[in-house]
N, C-alpha and C positions, 0 to 999 in steps of 0.2 A: 682389838681397837673399834672402838664403836663408832660409826659413820652417821652422822645426820644425814636424813633423806632431804635432797636438794630441792628447794620448791622451785620450780619453774619461772616464779613470778619475782624470785628475789630481787633480780637486776634490773627490772622496769621499775622506773620513778614514778612515786605516787601522786598521780594527776590529779587526785580529788582537790576538789576547791579549799581552801583555809575557811576556818571560823571569819563570820563578817568582823570588819575593823571599822571604826568610825559609827559614825549613827545614821547613814543611809541607808535604805533595804537595796540590797542586792549588791552591794558595794563588796566584792570580792577581790581577794590576792591570788594569784595563779603561781605555780611552781613553773620554772620556765621548763618546755618540752625539749628535750634532746633533739639534734638535726637530723639525727638517722631516724626518728619515731615521726619527725614532719615529711622526711622524704615517704618514708611507707605509705603515710596518709594520703598524700597527693597520687602516689603511685595508684592505691586503691580507687581514690575517685575518677583517677583517669581511664583504668578500666572500666568502671561502672558508666561513664559518658560513651566510652565504645562500645559498649553492649547496648545501651539504650539507643541510639543512634542505629546501630543494626536493626534493632527490632522496630524500629520505625520506619527503615527503607524495606524489611520484608512484609510489613503489612501494606504500604504503600504499593507495594510490586503485585501482592495478592489483590487487592482490592482495584487497581488500574491497570493490570497486566497489559491491556491492547494498546495502553500509550495515546488513547484518544482522549481528546478533552471532554470534559463531563458538563460545562456549562457555555458553551461558547458555540455561535451559530447552530449549524444541523446536527452538531452532535449531540444536543440534549433533545434534540424533536422526536425522536423515535428512539425512549430508554428500551434496554436490553428486554426489563423483564413485560414489555406490552407488546404482547404476542399477536393480538388482536390488528394492531396497526400495521403489523409486518407483511411483506408480499408473501404469496406462497411459490416454493421453487418449480411447480410445474407450469410450464410455458406452453401456452397457445401458438407463438410466432414460429415462423419458419427459419431456420438458421440460414443465414445468406452472409456470404459463404465463410467457411471457418476452418475447423478441425477438417482434415481429410482421412480417410481410410487407409492409407500408405503406412508402410513398415519402412523403417529407415532400413538403407541399401549398405550403412557402414554402421562403426559403432559410434562415429558423432555426428553425424548428418541428421540435423532435427535433434537433436538429444538435449536433455537439459543439462545445463552446466552443473559442476559440483558447487556445493554449497551447505550453506546451513539448513537446517531442519524447518520446513514449512508445515500448516496444518493442512492435512490431507483432505479434511472433510468440514464444513460448516455445519450449521443448521439448518439453512436453506431460506433464511430470513435475512431482511437487511437493515439496517440503520442509517440515515443521514449523518455525513461528516462535513467539516469543512463550514465555512461561512457565507451565506449567499449574500449576492450583489455583484460578483467581477462579472464586468462586460467584456468582451474580445470583439474587434472591427466596430464599424460604425453601424450601429442599428437603426440611426436615422437616416440612413442614406437612401435616396429615391427609388433604387432598384436592389435595396438589401433584404434578401432572405435571411430574418433573425429567428435562431432556434434557440429554445429554452433547453436547459437540462439541471438534473440533480446529481450529486456524488452520493454513492454509499458503498459502504463496507460489508460485506456477510457477517451476519453473527458468530461468535465462536473462533474464530480466526485469529491468531496472532498476529497483531499488527506492529508490534513493539521493535523487531528488528530493525525497521526503515522508518520510525519515527509518528507511528500510529497513524488513524485513520485521516486525521486531518492534514499529515504531510502528504497523503496520496491526492487529498483534495485540491491540496496549494500546488501540485503537480500538474493537476488538469487543467488548474486555472491557468496557470503560466505557459503552460505548451498552446492552449488555444489562443493565447492572447499573443504568442509570438508572431510577427510579420510572416516568418516563414511558414506557418500554418496553414489550415484551408481559408482562414481571413486575407491570405495575401493572392487569393486570385482575384484578377482584376476584370475578367472577364464575366464572372458569374459570382458578385459580392454576397458574402455572409458574413454574419455576425453571430456571437453566442451571449447567452446570458443565464447566470447561475442564480436558480430558484431555490426557495425553501423545498424541502420536504412537505413540510405543514401547509404550503400555499393551497390555496383552492383552484388555482391554473393546473392543467395537466401538462409536465415537461414533455420535449419533444424526444428527449432523450434521458434515459437514465443511465449513468456513467457506473459501474459495478465492480468492486474487487471483488473476487469471488474465488472460493477453493478448488481446487482441482477436480475432486469428485463432483461438486455441485456442477462445476463447467462442464463436466463430461454428459451431465445429465441434461444440461438445457441447451446445448450445443448439438447433442445426437452423435449418431455413428459410433463405428468401432473404433475408438479414437485409440492410436497407439503411439501417440508425441503429442506433449502439452501444447496446447496452442490455445488462442483465445478467440473470440468470434462477436458477430453481431446476430440478434435475435430481434426479429420485426415485434411488433405490437406489445402490449403491456404483459403482466403476469398472467391474467385471466379477463376474459372479457364480460362487460356489464359491471366492473366494479372500478371504484375509483383508486384504490390500495392497490399499488404498484402498475397503475396505469402510464402509458407511453403514448405520447402522439405518433412517433416514428418507431421506438423500439428501444430495446438494451443492449448497451455495450458492456459485454462479459469479458473482464481483463483477469486474466489467470493468476491467482498468487502465487505460484511458484515459478512462473515466469517474471513477475513483477519481482519478486526477493532474489530472483537468479540470473535472469537476463536471458541471453540466447547466445552460442558459440560464433556465430559470423559477426558480431559486435565486438568480440575480441577483449570483453571483460569491462565494455563501457557500459555499463549499468544507465547512466543517466540518457544516454541517447538512446539505448534499449525503451527504455519507457516513455520517452517522447514518441518514438518510433510506433511503438506498438498502441498508444492512444490514436495517435493520427492516422493509423492504417485502420483501426476498428470503427473511428468514428467516421472515417472516408466511406465503409460501407454503410454508417447511418446516416449518412446526407446525400446516400443517391448513387456512390460508385460502389456497384454489386460487383465489377469483373476485376479480375487479378490481372496483372501485367507482367511481361517477362522481360528480363535485362535485354535492353536494346542494343547495347554496344559493350563488347570487352572494354574492361576497366572504368565503365561509365558510373556516375551515381544511379545506383539502382533508384527504380520507381517506387514511390511510397505504397503503391499497391501490389508492389511484389512481396510475395512470401517470405521476408528476409530472416523470421523468426527461423524458419527451416533451413535456407540455403541461399547464396548469393549466386547460385551458378545454376542456369536453364536446366541443365542436364539432370543435376540431382532431383531438381523438382519435377523434369520428367520421370525419372524411375520412381518418385514416389506417387506418382499418378495424380498430382496435385491440381493437372486441369491443361485443356487441351490448347490453351492460350501459350502455352511453354514450347509446343510442338512445332515450330516453324520448319518449313521446308527447306530452309536456307541451313548448310550445315555449321558456318560461321555463328550464325544467330542462336542457334542451339547448344552450341559449346562458349557461348559468351559467360563471362564470370565478372557481375557489378561490385561496386563497393558499398560497404552501409551507408545508409540514408535514413535521416529520421524524419523528413520534411517534404510534405507535398509540393513545397516551392521555396527549394533551397537557397535560391538565389536571393531572397527577402525582397525589402523595398526595393 
């Protein structure tokens, strides 16, 4: 028996146009398309749409992986490719005080909580983020001391996990504006004003989110634990780039992303604490403070990143201020506290 070869397209309707009918150009009559082919056609279109959207998302992620806004506020003031406008990682100021040479006495004291990956080393240059204009406190008060600041992130770090550099700047602005922050001091009135990195005025403080490796370079010492610090002065003397009237607040990216064990997972409170603590050094509170009473709120100038217990900080050789002759004081353990004036107004 002879078998005729089966044409795979025998069952497919002829979807070609008929010959024109009537007198008008382009007036065609189409054969109806079966439902199964209409469904296949729309399924194909759907797949193409999904692929296209995925490609757009990937392209945007590669182009702006840091999550920083590129055309608002200071985010565009110092573009990434403008290396000449960036500050050098080499600092001339004195680290006052921050990282300590101590080694953890146990696996958890002072150690970094687990979490997502952070950039270990940035480029050692910074770019402005956020929007200038925020004011905290009353700068017009008769006896008010007003400090200006800029907010920057180190180039080369990935900030997408916490909303980008502008999110960091917003947290700085909001923390300083809280009545429980340093503006709550009734005896020594202080105010803060956020200025642009492109301003001709030299800021008093440069608040910088910085990679762990660059933090170690700036803060000095054989640092066994991830901490932040305040470094007096600008990046280099005699230049305007990176200049600071008082100094640089160096916020460790690893801590910003993961927090500290004494704060028991409360990352928001820890971020408020580390800003208030290091800015406290910047406005003149050089010394650290011990826990004064067991169960009390910790002083803002206690090294809460490492521990809430005086005994732990003594063993870490964190400073003589924790070595009180009173045994009860040495054994005191405080509660985490993010604010210089937790009572507020």
